[in-house]
C-alpha positions in Angstrom: -19.6 13.6 7.7 -21.5 10.5 8.8 -19.9 7.7 10.8 -20.6 5.1 8.1 -18.7 7.1 5.5 -15.7 7.5 7.8 -15.6 3.7 8.5 -16.0 2.9 4.9 -13.1 5.2 4.0 -10.9 3.7 6.7 -11.7 0.2 5.4 -10.8 1.1 1.9 -7.5 2.7 3.1 -6.6 -0.3 5.2 -7.4 -2.6 2.3 -5.3 -0.6 -0.1 -2.5 -0.5 2.5 -2.5 -4.2 2.9 -2.4 -4.7 -0.9 0.5 -2.2 -1.0 2.3 -4.1 1.7 1.9 -7.4 -0.2 3.1 -5.9 -3.5 6.0 -4.2 -1.8 7.1 -7.5 -0.1 7.0 -9.2 -3.5 9.5 -6.6 -4.8 11.8 -7.2 -1.8 11.0 -3.8 -0.2 9.7 -3.0 3.3 6.1 -3.8 4.0 5.8 -0.6 6.0 6.6 1.5 2.8 4.0 -0.4 0.8 1.4 0.0 3.5 1.9 3.7 3.9 1.9 4.4 0.1 -1.3 2.3 -0.3 -3.0 3.9 2.7 -2.2 7.5 2.2 -2.1 7.7 -1.7 -4.6 5.0 -2.6 -4.6 3.6 -6.1 -1.8 6.1 -7.1 0.4 4.6 -4.3 -0.3 1.1 -5.6 0.7 2.2 -9.1 4.0 3.7 -7.6 4.7 0.3 -6.0 4.1 -1.6 -9.2 6.4 0.7 -11.1 9.2 0.4 -8.5 12.2 -1.7 -9.7 12.6 -4.9 -7.8 15.3 -4.7 -5.2 18.0 -7.4 -5.2 18.1 -9.5 -2.0 21.2 -9.0 0.2 23.6 -11.9 -0.1 
């Protein structure tokens, strides 16, 4: 495996993780959950986050 492929894969993973963290925060969930789902599961993780029901804020 070449170094450029590894760095490209890591960049894609971090990008999807950041997108997952953003989407998760919009649904009042933890950013860590969104990042991990996006990073490890990619576009499937993003779809899982989109399908999650929005959590009600604690009053």
